[in-house]
Every structure is written in structure tokens, then in C-alpha cells.
C-alpha positions as CSV (number, residue, x, y, z in Angstrom):
1,M,433.9,-63.0,94.0
2,I,437.0,-64.0,96.0
3,C,435.8,-62.5,99.3
4,I,432.8,-60.4,98.5
5,D,429.4,-61.3,97.1
6,I,428.5,-59.4,93.9
7,S,424.8,-59.0,92.9
8,I,423.9,-60.5,89.6
9,G,421.6,-58.9,87.1
10,S,421.4,-56.3,84.3
11,F,421.9,-52.6,85.0
12,E,418.2,-52.0,84.6
13,E,417.3,-54.8,87.0
14,Q,419.6,-53.5,89.7
15,M,418.4,-49.9,89.3
16,N,414.8,-51.1,89.6
17,K,415.6,-52.7,92.9
18,I,417.0,-49.4,94.2
19,L,414.0,-47.5,92.9
20,E,411.6,-49.9,94.5
21,N,413.3,-49.6,97.9
22,A,413.4,-45.8,97.5
23,K,409.7,-45.7,96.6
24,H,408.7,-47.4,99.9
25,H,411.4,-45.7,102.1
26,I,413.0,-49.1,102.8
27,S,416.2,-48.5,104.8
28,S,418.9,-50.2,102.7
29,Y,422.4,-49.7,101.3
30,V,424.2,-50.3,98.1
31,C,428.0,-51.0,97.7
32,V,429.5,-49.9,94.4
33,A,432.3,-52.5,94.3
34,N,435.6,-52.0,92.6
35,V,439.1,-53.5,93.0
36,H,439.9,-51.1,96.0
37,M,436.8,-52.3,97.8
38,L,437.6,-56.0,97.2
39,V,441.2,-55.6,98.5
40,E,439.9,-53.7,101.6
41,A,437.5,-56.5,102.2
42,H,440.2,-59.1,101.9
43,K,442.3,-57.3,104.4
44,N,439.5,-56.8,106.9
45,P,436.9,-59.5,107.5
46,D,434.7,-57.1,109.4
47,F,434.5,-54.9,106.3
48,A,433.9,-57.9,104.1
49,K,430.9,-58.7,106.3
50,I,429.6,-55.1,105.8
51,V,429.8,-55.4,102.0
52,N,428.2,-58.9,102.0
53,E,425.3,-57.7,104.2
54,S,424.5,-54.9,101.7
55,D,421.2,-55.0,99.9
56,L,423.1,-54.8,96.6
57,A,426.8,-54.9,95.8
58,V,427.1,-53.9,92.1
59,P,430.3,-54.3,89.9
60,D,431.5,-50.8,89.4
61,G,434.8,-51.7,87.8
62,M,435.4,-53.8,84.6
63,P,438.0,-55.9,86.4
64,I,435.3,-57.1,88.8
65,A,432.8,-57.8,86.0
66,K,435.4,-59.6,83.8
67,S,436.6,-61.6,86.8
68,M,433.1,-62.9,87.4
69,D,433.2,-64.4,83.9
70,L,436.7,-65.8,84.4
71,L,435.9,-67.4,87.7
72,H,432.2,-68.3,87.5
73,G,431.3,-68.0,83.8
74,I,428.9,-65.2,84.6
75,K,428.5,-62.6,81.9
76,Q,427.8,-59.6,84.2
77,E,427.6,-56.1,82.8
78,R,429.3,-53.3,84.6
79,V,427.1,-51.2,86.8
80,A,429.3,-48.1,87.1
81,G,428.9,-45.4,89.7
82,L,428.6,-42.5,87.2
83,E,425.9,-44.2,85.3
84,I,424.1,-45.1,88.5
85,I,423.9,-41.4,89.5
86,Q,422.8,-40.2,86.2
87,H,420.2,-42.9,85.7
88,L,418.7,-42.5,89.2
89,L,418.5,-38.7,88.8
90,K,416.6,-39.1,85.6
91,E,414.2,-41.7,87.1
92,S,413.8,-39.6,90.3
93,S,412.8,-36.6,88.2
94,Q,410.1,-38.7,86.4
95,K,408.9,-40.6,89.5
96,Q,409.1,-37.7,92.0
97,I,411.6,-39.5,94.2
98,K,413.5,-37.2,96.7
99,V,417.2,-37.5,96.7
100,G,419.9,-36.2,99.0
101,F,423.7,-35.9,98.9
102,Y,426.1,-36.4,101.8
103,G,429.9,-36.2,101.7
104,G,432.8,-34.4,100.1
105,T,433.6,-30.7,100.5
106,Q,431.3,-27.8,100.3
107,E,432.8,-27.0,96.9
108,I,431.8,-30.5,95.7
109,Q,428.3,-30.1,97.0
110,D,428.0,-26.6,95.4
111,E,429.1,-28.0,92.0
112,T,426.7,-30.9,92.4
113,K,423.8,-28.4,93.0
114,K,424.8,-26.5,89.8
115,Y,425.0,-29.7,87.8
116,I,421.6,-30.9,88.9
117,E,419.9,-27.5,88.4
118,S,421.3,-27.4,84.9
119,N,420.7,-31.1,83.9
120,F,417.9,-32.4,86.1
121,P,415.9,-29.3,87.1
122,N,412.9,-31.3,88.2
123,V,414.7,-33.5,90.7
124,F,413.7,-32.7,94.3
125,V,416.9,-32.6,96.3
126,T,416.5,-32.6,100.0
127,N,420.1,-32.1,101.1
128,Y,423.5,-31.0,99.8
129,K,425.4,-31.8,102.9
130,P,429.3,-31.9,103.0
131,H,431.2,-34.1,105.3
132,P,432.7,-32.4,108.4
133,F,436.0,-34.4,108.0
134,R,436.0,-35.4,111.6
135,E,434.4,-38.2,113.7
136,L,430.9,-37.4,114.7
137,S,429.5,-38.1,118.2
138,P,426.6,-40.5,118.5
139,E,424.3,-37.6,119.2
140,E,425.6,-35.8,116.0
141,E,425.1,-39.0,114.0
142,Q,421.5,-39.3,115.2
143,N,420.8,-35.7,114.4
144,L,422.2,-36.2,110.9
145,A,419.9,-39.3,110.4
146,N,417.0,-37.3,111.8
147,E,417.7,-34.5,109.3
148,F,417.6,-37.0,106.3
149,N,414.4,-38.6,107.7
150,A,412.6,-35.3,108.3
151,S,413.3,-34.2,104.7
152,H,411.8,-37.5,103.5
153,T,414.9,-38.4,101.5
154,Q,414.4,-41.6,99.5
155,I,417.7,-42.0,97.8
156,L,420.8,-40.8,99.6
157,F,424.1,-40.6,97.7
158,V,426.9,-41.0,100.2
159,A,430.3,-39.7,99.0
160,T,432.7,-40.1,101.8
161,G,435.0,-42.7,100.2
162,C,435.6,-46.4,100.7
163,P,435.6,-48.0,103.3
164,R,434.2,-45.1,105.4
165,Q,431.0,-44.7,103.4
166,E,430.2,-48.5,103.6
167,K,430.7,-48.5,107.3
168,W,428.5,-45.4,107.7
169,M,425.7,-46.9,105.6
170,S,425.8,-50.2,107.5
171,M,425.7,-48.3,110.8
172,H,422.6,-46.3,109.7
173,K,420.7,-49.2,108.1
174,G,417.4,-49.3,110.0
175,N,418.0,-45.7,111.1
176,I,417.8,-43.7,107.9
177,N,414.7,-44.5,105.9
178,A,416.3,-44.3,102.5
179,C,418.2,-46.3,100.0
180,M,421.8,-45.3,100.6
181,I,424.4,-45.6,97.8
182,G,428.1,-45.3,98.3
183,I,429.5,-43.4,95.3
184,G,433.0,-42.4,96.5
185,G,434.5,-39.7,94.4
186,A,432.0,-40.0,91.5
187,L,430.5,-36.6,92.0
188,T,433.7,-34.9,91.0
189,V,433.5,-36.7,87.6
190,V,429.8,-36.3,87.1
191,T,430.0,-32.6,87.7
192,G,433.0,-32.1,85.4
193,M,435.4,-31.2,88.2
194,K,437.6,-34.1,87.1
195,K,437.8,-35.7,83.7
196,N,436.3,-39.2,83.0
197,A,438.4,-41.8,81.3
198,P,437.6,-42.4,77.5
199,E,435.1,-45.1,76.8
200,W,437.8,-47.4,75.3
201,M,439.8,-47.3,78.5
202,R,436.8,-47.9,80.7
203,N,435.8,-50.9,78.6
204,N,439.3,-52.4,78.8
205,S,439.8,-52.1,82.5
206,L,442.2,-49.2,82.1
207,E,440.3,-46.5,84.0
208,W,442.8,-46.7,86.8
209,L,445.6,-45.9,84.4
210,F,443.8,-42.7,83.2
211,R,443.3,-41.6,86.8
212,L,447.0,-42.4,87.6
213,I,448.1,-40.2,84.8
214,L,446.0,-37.3,86.1
215,E,447.0,-37.7,89.7
216,P,450.2,-39.7,90.0
217,K,451.3,-38.4,93.4
218,R,448.0,-39.2,95.1
219,L,447.3,-42.5,93.4
220,F,450.6,-44.3,92.6
221,K,451.0,-46.0,96.0
222,R,447.3,-46.9,96.2
223,Y,447.2,-48.5,92.7
224,A,450.6,-50.2,93.1
225,V,449.4,-52.0,96.2
226,T,445.7,-52.6,95.4
227,N,446.2,-53.7,91.7
228,T,449.0,-56.0,92.6
229,T,447.1,-57.5,95.5
230,F,444.0,-58.0,93.3
231,L,446.0,-59.7,90.6
232,W,447.6,-62.0,93.1
233,L,444.2,-62.9,94.7
234,L,442.7,-63.5,91.3
235,S,445.6,-65.7,90.1
236,K,445.4,-67.7,93.3
237,E,441.7,-68.2,92.8
238,V,442.1,-69.3,89.2
239,V,444.8,-71.8,90.2
240,F,442.6,-73.1,93.1
241,R,439.7,-73.7,90.8
242,K,441.8,-75.6,88.3
243,K,442.8,-78.1,90.9
């Protein structure tokens, strides 16, 4: 998909791969790919390598899923971050899989705990750990990994934002014995701290517009750059394939 490899398969098939890795404590990581991630990968070949070496790179955004059809004729359904979290929490509750959360502020972790206790009371959560918002020393990083391993975490939701979370997961592959999933800011939506876009907007690749309306100052520059770059890359790829 332009510069990153997207995993092909139904939502259920991809979730089953995650659950299988979690069941056996296989150290692995999942990239939840959207336009922002693709543009970051285009700008930085080292980051593209990290995404392409992931165990799964699922199409979070409709623009990615629709572009797979446009460029490759592949009818790939969206595998959205919010649905990933909710599905895996439900399955973890039934299969007694231990989950952990890392990233975001203490407030986000507190709200996540409330949400899970209300909606998935049988899920065994090993950690609700906020991000310190500073660079950790190698010793601190290892202590963090040891903490997740000691608690026998099997699925670790990493919410430190793209590209930081993907770099972190790649660094800890083989070190943290869990399936790590980069979920960005999805916890704020799952917990109700922020509104989710209406279904019709999500289905028509307009989720970015909904977020822009809610947070214009924070997101205008990002979307102006990333969306324009993505459309340019996509157009260039379409023209190239027609030659």
C-alpha cells in the first residue's frame, strides 16, 4: 500500500491471530494503520521498516481500506482501533487472557479502568500505566518490560501515539512477552472522553473531518499536511499503475 504492507484478511481472522499470539505469550506487535502512519512511513524509511516488520498492520482508516481496492482490487474491510479494543476485551473476558494498558495520562488510565469495570468486569487487567512523557533510560525501559512480564500480560494496548508507539513496540519485540497493539488516542473515544464520528462519516472516509470540527486548532495543520500528502501519493500511484 504505497510504502507500507497492509495485512489482508477479515476482522475476525486478524483478531484470531492476535488472540493466538496472546494465548502463547508470543512477543509480537500490531500496527493500526491510518493515513497519518502511511505519511510518516513515506517520510521516514526507518519507520516504514518498523511498520513492515510488524506481525500485523491492519487498516484502521477507510481511506487505507478503499485505496487497497483502488490500487490492488482487494476488498479489505476496515479493522478499526475502537472495534479492536472492544472485541479483544470481550474475548479476553471469555478466554481469561490478561490485558494491560500503557500510555496517555493518569486521567485517561483512570477513565479506562472505570470503563472496563463497568463494561467488562471479568477482564483481568494487569496494568493501567500512564506514560511519563519523557524519554526513559535503558534501565527504566527494562524495568517497565520486566513489570509487564512479571504480571503475565498477554495483550498490551500501547497508547503513546504514532510514531512513538510503533518504535517502542518494535524495540520491545522479543523483550515483552505479549502481543502489543498500538492504539493511539483510541482510549479517549472508547471511554467516552471524546465523541466518536457518526457511522455514516466513518464509512465515507470523513472521520478526520469530524475530529477537525471538534479540535480545529490542534488538528488543522496535521490534517492539511497529511491528507494532502496522502492524496498526492495515492494519485501518483494510480497514474504509475496506468502506464
